[in-house]
N, C-alpha and C positions, 0 to 999 in steps of 0.2 A: 496538463492539464488535468483537473480536477475531476474525475466522474462523482457523478447526480447518486446524493442521497436519495431512500423511499420519503426515509421519516425524515423531516424536517429538526435540523439542527435545534431548535427554538427547544421543542416539544422535549432534548437530552436536556437542555443548558437548564430546562424548570424542571427537571425531574432532578435532579442533578446539585439546588441553585443554585449553579454558578450563577453571578447576574452582571460580569461586566465582561466583553470579550477580548480580549486579549492572548487565548486559547484559547481562540475559536480554531483554530487550522489544527491545536492536534483533538481538539477535541472531532470537528470532521475526517480525522485521520483514522480514530478511536472507530468511529460509528458508520463507516466506510468496512474496515472489519465486523464488524459486527454481523452486516447485513449478510458478509459475503459468508462471517465463519456461522450465524441463520442458513442460508442457502447448502452448502454443503452440506449442513445439518441433516437437512430435512429433506438435500436429494429434490428440490425444484430447481426453478432457474428464476424463477417470482415469487417476491413472497409474495403467504399466502392472503388473501383476503378475505370477507364476509360482509354480507351485508348488511346496510346498515341494517335492517330491519327480521334478522336472522335470531331464535331457530327457524325464528315460522309463523307468518302470520294465515293469514286470508288471503290476503295479496299474493307471500310467499312459501306453500305450505314447504315443510320442514323436508320433504324425500324430492324438493326438486332443488335443493341447495346443492351444489355440490364446491368441495375443496377444490379437489383437483387442480382448474383450472382459474387461476386467478381472474379476481377481472378485473381494470384499472379503473372504472365504476368507482366499485366498496373502495369504501373504506384499507389497509392493512390490521389484523387483527391482530387486538388488544394486547392478547398473550402473548402473539409474537414482541407485538412494541416495547412491551416490560420483558421480552427473555433480554432481547437488543439492548435498553437503558442497562438491564444487571451485565451486563456486558463491556460497555461502555465503562461503567462504572467499574470493572475488574480493573481493566485497566490503570484507569483512571486516577483512582486512590494508590495504586503504587506497591500493593503490596504481594510479589507471587502467590506466595502461602495461599492465601485466599482465591486468587485463581479458581485453582479444582473448586474450592465450595459456587462458585458463580456461577461458572460453569455449566455443570452440574444444578442447579432454577430454572437457571435457561434453556436446559436441556429439556426437565421437564415442562415446562411452559410448553416450548417445540414441539415435539413429543410428538401429538397430538394430529398434526403435520406430516409428519416423516413422510416417504414416496418408499417405496419398496416393503417397506417394509413385511416377516415375513418369502421372501420373495426368492 
């Protein structure tokens, strides 16, 4: 049984401009791997989310927003999604020499959500 992903396969396929479904199983596997890689890098058990109105409005002041505990009510932070897509793309395009560049880009997007820095 395949583990479910937080980010939809459709989002990844649109980003990679994949219009067919015969590679869905491979893309799904790469997506699961990329999400796990993000979780390991950020030291979290759930992908970071941000309120829709982040960084704050009169209804949700920025000082009340916490990134420490993701909410299932809020979407995954857009830069986290982009980093995960980069890691899927790294595997999809298949050039191992480029993987380090993709990973560096993904880590730059994930870094603000990393837990335990300086601890």
